[in-house]
Short mmCIF file of the C-alpha atoms (twelve columns), coordinates in Angstrom:
data_MODEL
# 
_entry.id   MODEL 
# 
loop_
_atom_site.group_PDB 
_atom_site.id 
_atom_site.type_symbol 
_atom_site.label_atom_id 
_atom_site.label_alt_id 
_atom_site.label_comp_id 
_atom_site.label_asym_id 
_atom_site.label_seq_id 
_atom_site.Cartn_x 
_atom_site.Cartn_y 
_atom_site.Cartn_z 
_atom_site.pdbx_PDB_model_num 
ATOM 1   C CA . UNK A 1   -53.866  -39.632 -97.318  1 
ATOM 2   C CA . UNK A 2   -52.164  -42.981 -97.753  1 
ATOM 3   C CA . UNK A 3   -53.255  -45.549 -100.091 1 
ATOM 4   C CA . UNK A 4   -54.394  -47.969 -97.737  1 
ATOM 5   C CA . UNK A 5   -55.637  -46.030 -95.251  1 
ATOM 6   C CA . UNK A 6   -56.078  -42.373 -94.105  1 
ATOM 7   C CA . UNK A 7   -53.972  -41.941 -90.419  1 
ATOM 8   C CA . UNK A 8   -53.718  -38.230 -89.365  1 
ATOM 9   C CA . UNK A 9   -52.841  -36.598 -86.291  1 
ATOM 10  C CA . UNK A 10  -54.830  -35.364 -83.457  1 
ATOM 11  C CA . UNK A 11  -54.140  -32.068 -83.842  1 
ATOM 12  C CA . UNK A 12  -55.650  -31.824 -87.347  1 
ATOM 13  C CA . UNK A 13  -59.137  -33.155 -86.203  1 
ATOM 14  C CA . UNK A 14  -62.228  -30.761 -86.653  1 
ATOM 15  C CA . UNK A 15  -65.776  -30.701 -85.359  1 
ATOM 16  C CA . UNK A 16  -67.554  -32.947 -87.527  1 
ATOM 17  C CA . UNK A 17  -65.273  -35.609 -88.385  1 
ATOM 18  C CA . UNK A 18  -65.829  -38.939 -89.679  1 
ATOM 19  C CA . UNK A 19  -63.074  -40.645 -87.934  1 
ATOM 20  C CA . UNK A 20  -62.144  -44.681 -87.261  1 
ATOM 21  C CA . UNK A 21  -59.178  -46.845 -85.487  1 
ATOM 22  C CA . UNK A 22  -58.105  -50.721 -85.752  1 
ATOM 23  C CA . UNK A 23  -59.152  -53.196 -84.068  1 
ATOM 24  C CA . UNK A 24  -57.632  -56.771 -83.557  1 
ATOM 25  C CA . UNK A 25  -54.361  -56.748 -85.170  1 
ATOM 26  C CA . UNK A 26  -56.425  -54.133 -88.835  1 
ATOM 27  C CA . UNK A 27  -58.637  -57.614 -88.844  1 
ATOM 28  C CA . UNK A 28  -61.482  -54.417 -88.629  1 
ATOM 29  C CA . UNK A 29  -62.070  -50.910 -87.945  1 
ATOM 30  C CA . UNK A 30  -64.459  -49.182 -85.707  1 
ATOM 31  C CA . UNK A 31  -66.126  -45.579 -86.411  1 
ATOM 32  C CA . UNK A 32  -67.494  -42.634 -85.407  1 
ATOM 33  C CA . UNK A 33  -68.083  -39.151 -85.370  1 
ATOM 34  C CA . UNK A 34  -65.322  -36.438 -83.578  1 
ATOM 35  C CA . UNK A 35  -68.141  -33.591 -82.145  1 
ATOM 36  C CA . UNK A 36  -65.028  -31.702 -80.281  1 
ATOM 37  C CA . UNK A 37  -64.381  -31.323 -76.870  1 
ATOM 38  C CA . UNK A 38  -62.471  -34.378 -76.994  1 
ATOM 39  C CA . UNK A 39  -65.582  -36.577 -77.606  1 
ATOM 40  C CA . UNK A 40  -66.870  -39.024 -79.973  1 
ATOM 41  C CA . UNK A 41  -70.185  -40.119 -80.703  1 
ATOM 42  C CA . UNK A 42  -70.578  -43.925 -82.062  1 
ATOM 43  C CA . UNK A 43  -72.564  -46.661 -82.199  1 
ATOM 44  C CA . UNK A 44  -72.069  -50.360 -81.197  1 
ATOM 45  C CA . UNK A 45  -74.459  -53.509 -80.101  1 
ATOM 46  C CA . UNK A 46  -77.055  -52.945 -77.654  1 
ATOM 47  C CA . UNK A 47  -76.218  -56.239 -75.790  1 
ATOM 48  C CA . UNK A 48  -72.760  -55.201 -75.130  1 
ATOM 49  C CA . UNK A 49  -71.756  -51.423 -75.556  1 
ATOM 50  C CA . UNK A 50  -68.385  -51.799 -74.043  1 
ATOM 51  C CA . UNK A 51  -67.861  -53.456 -77.528  1 
ATOM 52  C CA . UNK A 52  -66.793  -51.772 -80.480  1 
ATOM 53  C CA . UNK A 53  -67.989  -54.714 -82.647  1 
ATOM 54  C CA . UNK A 54  -69.739  -58.224 -82.445  1 
ATOM 55  C CA . UNK A 55  -65.872  -59.140 -82.599  1 
ATOM 56  C CA . UNK A 56  -64.406  -56.897 -79.602  1 
ATOM 57  C CA . UNK A 57  -67.569  -58.927 -77.730  1 
ATOM 58  C CA . UNK A 58  -65.864  -61.747 -77.499  1 
ATOM 59  C CA . UNK A 59  -62.195  -59.962 -76.222  1 
ATOM 60  C CA . UNK A 60  -64.305  -57.597 -73.303  1 
ATOM 61  C CA . UNK A 61  -66.211  -60.651 -71.930  1 
ATOM 62  C CA . UNK A 62  -63.844  -60.856 -69.180  1 
ATOM 63  C CA . UNK A 63  -63.554  -57.521 -68.298  1 
ATOM 64  C CA . UNK A 64  -65.611  -55.744 -65.931  1 
ATOM 65  C CA . UNK A 65  -69.242  -55.035 -66.753  1 
ATOM 66  C CA . UNK A 66  -68.424  -50.690 -67.328  1 
ATOM 67  C CA . UNK A 67  -64.943  -49.301 -68.090  1 
ATOM 68  C CA . UNK A 68  -64.635  -46.473 -65.780  1 
ATOM 69  C CA . UNK A 69  -63.465  -43.419 -67.671  1 
ATOM 70  C CA . UNK A 70  -60.533  -41.512 -65.078  1 
ATOM 71  C CA . UNK A 71  -60.765  -38.251 -67.532  1 
ATOM 72  C CA . UNK A 72  -64.663  -37.900 -68.447  1 
ATOM 73  C CA . UNK A 73  -66.880  -38.708 -66.107  1 
ATOM 74  C CA . UNK A 74  -69.900  -38.090 -69.314  1 
ATOM 75  C CA . UNK A 75  -67.620  -41.059 -71.354  1 
ATOM 76  C CA . UNK A 76  -69.872  -44.133 -71.514  1 
ATOM 77  C CA . UNK A 77  -72.981  -41.853 -71.808  1 
ATOM 78  C CA . UNK A 78  -75.735  -43.826 -73.940  1 
ATOM 79  C CA . UNK A 79  -79.960  -43.712 -73.585  1 
ATOM 80  C CA . UNK A 80  -81.076  -46.985 -72.352  1 
ATOM 81  C CA . UNK A 81  -81.694  -49.699 -74.872  1 
ATOM 82  C CA . UNK A 82  -79.453  -47.857 -77.311  1 
ATOM 83  C CA . UNK A 83  -75.990  -48.945 -78.845  1 
ATOM 84  C CA . UNK A 84  -75.268  -44.883 -79.790  1 
ATOM 85  C CA . UNK A 85  -72.866  -44.280 -77.107  1 
ATOM 86  C CA . UNK A 86  -70.746  -41.280 -76.415  1 
ATOM 87  C CA . UNK A 87  -66.935  -41.486 -75.537  1 
ATOM 88  C CA . UNK A 88  -63.273  -39.661 -74.947  1 
ATOM 89  C CA . UNK A 89  -61.241  -39.791 -77.939  1 
ATOM 90  C CA . UNK A 90  -58.884  -42.385 -75.808  1 
ATOM 91  C CA . UNK A 91  -61.508  -44.520 -74.391  1 
ATOM 92  C CA . UNK A 92  -62.578  -44.721 -78.673  1 
ATOM 93  C CA . UNK A 93  -59.505  -45.330 -79.998  1 
ATOM 94  C CA . UNK A 94  -58.145  -48.120 -77.242  1 
ATOM 95  C CA . UNK A 95  -54.527  -46.738 -78.006  1 
ATOM 96  C CA . UNK A 96  -54.951  -47.787 -81.459  1 
ATOM 97  C CA . UNK A 97  -53.843  -44.965 -84.216  1 
ATOM 98  C CA . UNK A 98  -56.340  -42.237 -85.328  1 
ATOM 99  C CA . UNK A 99  -57.670  -42.076 -89.072  1 
ATOM 100 C CA . UNK A 100 -59.842  -40.105 -91.184  1 
ATOM 101 C CA . UNK A 101 -62.303  -41.091 -93.569  1 
ATOM 102 C CA . UNK A 102 -62.740  -39.522 -96.733  1 
ATOM 103 C CA . UNK A 103 -65.797  -37.694 -98.809  1 
ATOM 104 C CA . UNK A 104 -65.968  -36.728 -102.122 1 
ATOM 105 C CA . UNK A 105 -62.869  -38.515 -103.423 1 
ATOM 106 C CA . UNK A 106 -62.920  -38.988 -107.145 1 
ATOM 107 C CA . UNK A 107 -63.718  -42.768 -108.805 1 
ATOM 108 C CA . UNK A 108 -60.468  -43.386 -109.048 1 
ATOM 109 C CA . UNK A 109 -58.895  -42.012 -106.091 1 
ATOM 110 C CA . UNK A 110 -61.419  -44.561 -104.708 1 
ATOM 111 C CA . UNK A 111 -60.588  -47.612 -106.848 1 
ATOM 112 C CA . UNK A 112 -57.518  -47.480 -105.325 1 
ATOM 113 C CA . UNK A 113 -58.072  -47.841 -102.084 1 
ATOM 114 C CA . UNK A 114 -57.313  -50.976 -101.628 1 
ATOM 115 C CA . UNK A 115 -59.330  -51.484 -98.538  1 
ATOM 116 C CA . UNK A 116 -62.996  -50.450 -97.886  1 
ATOM 117 C CA . UNK A 117 -64.066  -48.774 -95.203  1 
ATOM 118 C CA . UNK A 118 -61.761  -45.797 -95.713  1 
ATOM 119 C CA . UNK A 119 -63.661  -43.485 -98.316  1 
ATOM 120 C CA . UNK A 120 -66.699  -42.211 -100.374 1 
ATOM 121 C CA . UNK A 121 -67.678  -40.516 -103.443 1 
ATOM 122 C CA . UNK A 122 -70.280  -38.804 -101.755 1 
ATOM 123 C CA . UNK A 123 -70.449  -35.512 -100.532 1 
ATOM 124 C CA . UNK A 124 -70.349  -34.494 -96.794  1 
ATOM 125 C CA . UNK A 125 -72.983  -31.893 -95.500  1 
ATOM 126 C CA . UNK A 126 -72.381  -29.219 -93.799  1 
ATOM 127 C CA . UNK A 127 -70.420  -29.644 -89.897  1 
ATOM 128 C CA . UNK A 128 -73.495  -28.265 -87.860  1 
ATOM 129 C CA . UNK A 129 -75.503  -30.983 -89.633  1 
ATOM 130 C CA . UNK A 130 -73.187  -33.637 -89.108  1 
ATOM 131 C CA . UNK A 131 -72.850  -32.838 -85.166  1 
ATOM 132 C CA . UNK A 132 -76.995  -32.091 -85.456  1 
ATOM 133 C CA . UNK A 133 -77.222  -35.722 -86.523  1 
ATOM 134 C CA . UNK A 134 -74.928  -37.221 -84.094  1 
ATOM 135 C CA . UNK A 135 -76.074  -35.330 -81.280  1 
ATOM 136 C CA . UNK A 136 -79.762  -36.405 -82.159  1 
ATOM 137 C CA . UNK A 137 -79.081  -40.249 -82.560  1 
ATOM 138 C CA . UNK A 138 -77.190  -40.137 -79.070  1 
ATOM 139 C CA . UNK A 139 -80.479  -39.217 -77.587  1 
ATOM 140 C CA . UNK A 140 -82.699  -41.334 -79.568  1 
ATOM 141 C CA . UNK A 141 -80.427  -44.291 -81.151  1 
ATOM 142 C CA . UNK A 142 -80.397  -46.298 -84.301  1 
ATOM 143 C CA . UNK A 143 -82.000  -48.942 -84.269  1 
ATOM 144 C CA . UNK A 144 -80.151  -52.532 -84.301  1 
ATOM 145 C CA . UNK A 145 -76.888  -53.198 -84.900  1 
ATOM 146 C CA . UNK A 146 -76.287  -55.127 -87.906  1 
ATOM 147 C CA . UNK A 147 -73.074  -56.197 -88.912  1 
ATOM 148 C CA . UNK A 148 -73.531  -56.165 -92.944  1 
ATOM 149 C CA . UNK A 149 -76.762  -53.521 -93.011  1 
ATOM 150 C CA . UNK A 150 -76.292  -51.054 -90.170  1 
ATOM 151 C CA . UNK A 151 -72.995  -51.063 -88.090  1 
ATOM 152 C CA . UNK A 152 -70.711  -48.200 -86.928  1 
ATOM 153 C CA . UNK A 153 -69.737  -47.213 -90.364  1 
ATOM 154 C CA . UNK A 154 -73.242  -46.923 -91.306  1 
ATOM 155 C CA . UNK A 155 -73.728  -44.767 -88.587  1 
ATOM 156 C CA . UNK A 156 -71.169  -42.627 -89.065  1 
ATOM 157 C CA . UNK A 157 -72.175  -42.594 -92.835  1 
ATOM 158 C CA . UNK A 158 -75.311  -41.482 -92.126  1 
ATOM 159 C CA . UNK A 159 -74.474  -38.470 -89.592  1 
ATOM 160 C CA . UNK A 160 -72.274  -37.260 -92.609  1 
ATOM 161 C CA . UNK A 161 -74.332  -37.506 -95.424  1 
ATOM 162 C CA . UNK A 162 -78.371  -38.018 -94.647  1 
ATOM 163 C CA . UNK A 163 -78.419  -41.075 -97.160  1 
ATOM 164 C CA . UNK A 164 -80.056  -44.440 -96.233  1 
ATOM 165 C CA . UNK A 165 -80.260  -46.769 -98.312  1 
ATOM 166 C CA . UNK A 166 -84.039  -48.067 -99.384  1 
ATOM 167 C CA . UNK A 167 -83.553  -52.021 -100.633 1 
ATOM 168 C CA . UNK A 168 -82.938  -53.496 -97.110  1 
ATOM 169 C CA . UNK A 169 -82.202  -56.755 -98.688  1 
ATOM 170 C CA . UNK A 170 -78.710  -56.114 -99.755  1 
ATOM 171 C CA . UNK A 171 -75.528  -54.709 -98.359  1 
ATOM 172 C CA . UNK A 172 -75.759  -51.738 -96.142  1 
ATOM 173 C CA . UNK A 173 -73.967  -48.098 -96.833  1 
ATOM 174 C CA . UNK A 174 -71.009  -49.720 -94.969  1 
ATOM 175 C CA . UNK A 175 -67.341  -49.530 -97.315  1 
ATOM 176 C CA . UNK A 176 -66.380  -52.749 -95.204  1 
ATOM 177 C CA . UNK A 177 -69.160  -54.917 -95.372  1 
ATOM 178 C CA . UNK A 178 -69.530  -54.802 -98.783  1 
ATOM 179 C CA . UNK A 179 -65.713  -55.525 -99.362  1 
ATOM 180 C CA . UNK A 180 -66.631  -58.886 -97.261  1 
ATOM 181 C CA . UNK A 181 -69.245  -59.341 -99.805  1 
ATOM 182 C CA . UNK A 182 -67.120  -58.457 -102.551 1 
ATOM 183 C CA . UNK A 183 -63.976  -60.493 -102.256 1 
ATOM 184 C CA . UNK A 184 -65.527  -63.989 -102.258 1 
ATOM 185 C CA . UNK A 185 -67.709  -62.769 -105.192 1 
ATOM 186 C CA . UNK A 186 -65.434  -61.276 -107.497 1 
ATOM 187 C CA . UNK A 187 -63.005  -64.889 -106.406 1 
ATOM 188 C CA . UNK A 188 -66.539  -66.356 -107.711 1 
ATOM 189 C CA . UNK A 189 -66.818  -64.294 -111.221 1 
ATOM 190 C CA . UNK A 190 -63.433  -64.408 -112.621 1 
ATOM 191 C CA . UNK A 191 -63.093  -68.219 -112.114 1 
ATOM 192 C CA . UNK A 192 -64.420  -68.539 -115.513 1 
ATOM 193 C CA . UNK A 193 -61.515  -66.837 -116.909 1 
ATOM 194 C CA . UNK A 194 -59.296  -69.744 -115.439 1 
ATOM 195 C CA . UNK A 195 -59.494  -71.224 -118.906 1 
ATOM 196 C CA . UNK A 196 -58.836  -68.033 -121.196 1 
ATOM 197 C CA . UNK A 197 -56.005  -66.685 -118.752 1 
ATOM 198 C CA . UNK A 198 -53.609  -69.313 -118.591 1 
ATOM 199 C CA . UNK A 199 -51.372  -66.623 -116.100 1 
ATOM 200 C CA . UNK A 200 -51.850  -66.807 -112.591 1 
ATOM 201 C CA . UNK A 201 -51.082  -62.731 -112.717 1 
ATOM 202 C CA . UNK A 202 -53.944  -62.283 -115.219 1 
ATOM 203 C CA . UNK A 203 -56.543  -63.891 -113.271 1 
ATOM 204 C CA . UNK A 204 -55.683  -62.414 -110.347 1 
ATOM 205 C CA . UNK A 205 -55.610  -58.957 -111.979 1 
ATOM 206 C CA . UNK A 206 -59.289  -59.992 -113.798 1 
ATOM 207 C CA . UNK A 207 -60.660  -60.950 -110.178 1 
ATOM 208 C CA . UNK A 208 -59.160  -57.344 -108.093 1 
ATOM 209 C CA . UNK A 209 -60.130  -55.514 -111.051 1 
ATOM 210 C CA . UNK A 210 -63.561  -57.266 -110.117 1 
ATOM 211 C CA . UNK A 211 -63.314  -56.638 -106.420 1 
ATOM 212 C CA . UNK A 212 -62.572  -52.912 -106.762 1 
ATOM 213 C CA . UNK A 213 -65.546  -52.460 -109.053 1 
ATOM 214 C CA . UNK A 214 -68.093  -54.094 -107.005 1 
ATOM 215 C CA . UNK A 215 -67.062  -52.017 -104.162 1 
ATOM 216 C CA . UNK A 216 -67.818  -49.102 -105.857 1 
ATOM 217 C CA . UNK A 217 -70.996  -50.400 -107.435 1 
ATOM 218 C CA . UNK A 218 -71.849  -50.308 -103.386 1 
ATOM 219 C CA . UNK A 219 -70.874  -47.216 -102.587 1 
ATOM 220 C CA . UNK A 220 -73.267  -44.409 -101.380 1 
ATOM 221 C CA . UNK A 221 -72.189  -41.881 -103.819 1 
ATOM 222 C CA . UNK A 222 -73.085  -43.957 -106.838 1 
ATOM 223 C CA . UNK A 223 -76.134  -45.881 -105.831 1 
ATOM 224 C CA . UNK A 224 -78.717  -44.856 -107.073 1 
ATOM 225 C CA . UNK A 225 -81.195  -46.643 -104.490 1 
ATOM 226 C CA . UNK A 226 -80.599  -44.143 -101.746 1 
ATOM 227 C CA . UNK A 227 -82.584  -41.344 -100.505 1 
ATOM 228 C CA . UNK A 228 -82.067  -38.132 -98.058  1 
ATOM 229 C CA . UNK A 229 -84.099  -38.076 -94.587  1 
ATOM 230 C CA . UNK A 230 -84.086  -36.105 -91.810  1 
ATOM 231 C CA . UNK A 231 -82.474  -37.472 -88.637  1 
ATOM 232 C CA . UNK A 232 -85.973  -36.408 -86.709  1 
ATOM 233 C CA . UNK A 233 -88.200  -38.343 -89.415  1 
ATOM 234 C CA . UNK A 234 -85.461  -41.543 -89.376  1 
ATOM 235 C CA . UNK A 235 -86.173  -41.458 -85.301  1 
ATOM 236 C CA . UNK A 236 -89.608  -41.194 -85.762  1 
ATOM 237 C CA . UNK A 237 -89.386  -44.137 -87.975  1 
ATOM 238 C CA . UNK A 238 -87.123  -46.403 -85.881  1 
ATOM 239 C CA . UNK A 239 -89.617  -45.554 -83.072  1 
ATOM 240 C CA . UNK A 240 -92.513  -47.126 -84.819  1 
ATOM 241 C CA . UNK A 241 -90.516  -50.146 -85.988  1 
ATOM 242 C CA . UNK A 242 -89.394  -50.745 -82.146  1 
ATOM 243 C CA . UNK A 243 -93.240  -50.108 -81.520  1 
ATOM 244 C CA . UNK A 244 -94.243  -53.390 -84.130  1 
ATOM 245 C CA . UNK A 245 -91.412  -54.995 -82.808  1 
ATOM 246 C CA . UNK A 246 -92.741  -55.158 -78.976  1 
ATOM 247 C CA . UNK A 247 -96.116  -55.795 -80.187  1 
ATOM 248 C CA . UNK A 248 -95.460  -58.775 -82.497  1 
ATOM 249 C CA . UNK A 249 -92.947  -60.083 -79.808  1 
ATOM 250 C CA . UNK A 250 -96.430  -59.644 -77.392  1 
ATOM 251 C CA . UNK A 251 -98.292  -61.912 -79.852  1 
ATOM 252 C CA . UNK A 252 -95.823  -64.417 -80.019  1 
ATOM 253 C CA . UNK A 253 -95.699  -64.930 -76.343  1 
ATOM 254 C CA . UNK A 254 -99.507  -64.930 -76.236  1 
ATOM 255 C CA . UNK A 255 -99.558  -67.387 -78.449  1 
ATOM 256 C CA . UNK A 256 -97.156  -69.335 -76.555  1 
ATOM 257 C CA . UNK A 257 -99.245  -69.160 -73.343  1 
ATOM 258 C CA . UNK A 258 -102.516 -70.152 -75.373  1 
ATOM 259 C CA . UNK A 259 -100.606 -73.261 -76.731  1 
ATOM 260 C CA . UNK A 260 -99.198  -74.582 -73.640  1 
ATOM 261 C CA . UNK A 261 -102.946 -74.281 -72.067  1 
# 
C-alpha cells in the first residue's frame, strides 16, 4: 500500500472489501462494498442516484435519466426513495482506478497517510457480517445522504465495522469529511505559533501536525462516542425517523393550509 492511497488490481479483490475510486481529478473519492460477482453496493444521494456524490450531480445533469449497463441487467438496482445502490464494478469505477480501504492500521501508519478516507485504526468484522449489512441496507436504505455526516464512506465504514457515532452534532465516520474540517481548523489553531516560530517551515510543520492529529482524533477506531449497532436495529431506527419526518411534514402542510384559510 502506498503513502497516499491504496491502489490495487481487480484480481486482488475479495468479497467484503471496502473499495473506493477517485472522481473529478482526485478531488474526492467514492466508496462502496464489493460483494462478489463483480458487484458493488454503495450509497449515493437519493435525488440523483446516477451521481456518486453532490459533486457528481452537476456533471450528470446533462446525461440521460438512467444509465443502462450493457453487461449486467440488475446494475443500478435500488429500492424506491433509497440511495443505496447495487452496481457492477465497471459502472462503480467509471474508468477510474481501484483502491482498497485499509482496516486495523497502527496509529503511526494512520498518521503517515497524508490524505483522509484511505484507512482506519478500527478493525473490520468478518466477511459474512460485512456482506450481510451491505445487502440488508440495499433492501432497507441507509437514511438521508449528508456529505459531512452520512456519506458513501460512512456507509462503507458501517458495513465493515457496525459502528455508529452517538454524537450527531459533529463530523461522521468519514475520513474525507474530517479532512475537510481538519485542514482549516489546523490552520486556525496554528496561527498563534507564527509569533513564536519565525520560520515558515516550522509553522508549516506545526500546521501539518495539528491536521494529522485532528484526523486521528475523529477516527472511529479511537473515538469514545461510537457504539455497535446491528443492521436490523439500524434499519428499524431509520424507519421510525422516516415516519416521524413524514408526520412533521404533514403537520407543516396542515398549518400552512390553515394559515391560507
